[in-house]
C-alpha positions in Angstrom: -38.4 -9.1 28.8 -35.1 -7.2 27.7 -34.6 -3.4 29.2 -34.4 -2.3 25.4 -37.5 -4.1 24.4 -39.4 -2.6 27.6 -38.2 1.0 26.6 -39.2 0.6 22.8 -42.9 -0.5 24.1 -42.9 2.5 26.1 -42.1 4.9 23.2 -44.3 3.0 20.9 -47.1 3.7 23.5 -46.4 7.4 23.9 -46.1 7.6 19.9 -49.3 5.8 19.8 -50.9 8.7 22.0 -49.8 11.7 19.5 -46.6 12.8 21.5 -44.2 14.7 19.5 -40.8 12.8 19.1 -39.2 15.8 21.3 -41.7 15.0 24.1 -41.4 11.3 23.8 -37.8 11.5 24.1 -38.0 13.9 27.2 -40.3 12.0 28.9 -38.5 8.6 28.2 -35.2 10.0 28.9 -33.6 8.6 25.5 -32.7 10.7 22.2 -34.8 11.4 19.6 -32.7 9.3 17.2 -33.9 6.3 19.3 -37.5 7.6 19.1 -37.2 8.1 15.3 -35.8 4.3 15.1 -38.8 3.1 17.2 -41.1 5.2 14.4 -39.3 3.8 11.6 -39.6 0.2 12.5 -43.3 0.7 13.6 -43.8 1.9 9.8 -42.0 -1.2 8.7 -44.1 -3.4 10.6 -41.1 -4.7 12.4 -42.7 -4.1 16.2 -40.7 -3.5 19.0 -38.6 -7.1 19.5 -35.0 -6.9 18.3 -33.7 -8.8 15.2 -32.7 -12.5 16.0 -28.8 -12.5 16.3 -28.8 -9.1 17.1 -26.1 -7.8 19.6 -23.1 -9.6 20.7 -22.4 -12.7 22.8 -21.1 -12.2 26.1 -17.6 -13.5 26.4 -17.4 -13.4 30.3 -20.2 -15.6 30.4 -18.9 -18.4 28.7 -17.4 -21.5 30.8 -14.4 -21.8 28.9 -13.5 -17.9 29.2 -14.0 -18.1 32.7 -11.9 -21.1 33.3 -9.3 -19.6 30.8 -9.2 -16.6 33.1 -9.2 -18.3 36.3 -6.4 -20.4 34.9 -4.2 -17.2 34.0 -4.7 -15.8 37.4 -3.4 -18.7 39.2 -0.4 -19.5 37.1 0.4 -15.7 37.0 -0.8 -14.3 40.6 1.6 -11.3 40.1 0.2 -10.3 36.8 -2.1 -7.3 36.7 -5.9 -7.8 35.8 -5.1 -5.2 33.3 -2.5 -7.3 31.8 -4.8 -10.3 31.4 -7.5 -8.5 29.9 -4.9 -7.1 27.2 -3.8 -10.9 26.7 -7.3 -12.0 26.3 -8.1 -9.0 24.2 -11.1 -7.7 26.1 -11.9 -4.8 28.0 -10.7 -4.6 31.6 -14.6 -4.0 32.6 -15.2 -7.6 31.2 -13.1 -9.2 33.7 
């Protein structure tokens, strides 16, 4: 189960216990707007699961990306990781 879904389940349970949105946010350490998103989803009957296809695909985990990165580093060992990230059009955090 994803961390986000676990958090939404906790929020849903606290809301079912009739806690105020402000209290749910304080107890869980999340923003009131996130609590309100869970409330809206519950009212719409959507539950706590994410929509299919929501979020992004992790480009770093793809085999092709990793092979390309390794080739770039081997071919240009003196080039910084920051420059490689720019060439691959990804953030440095992704490398």
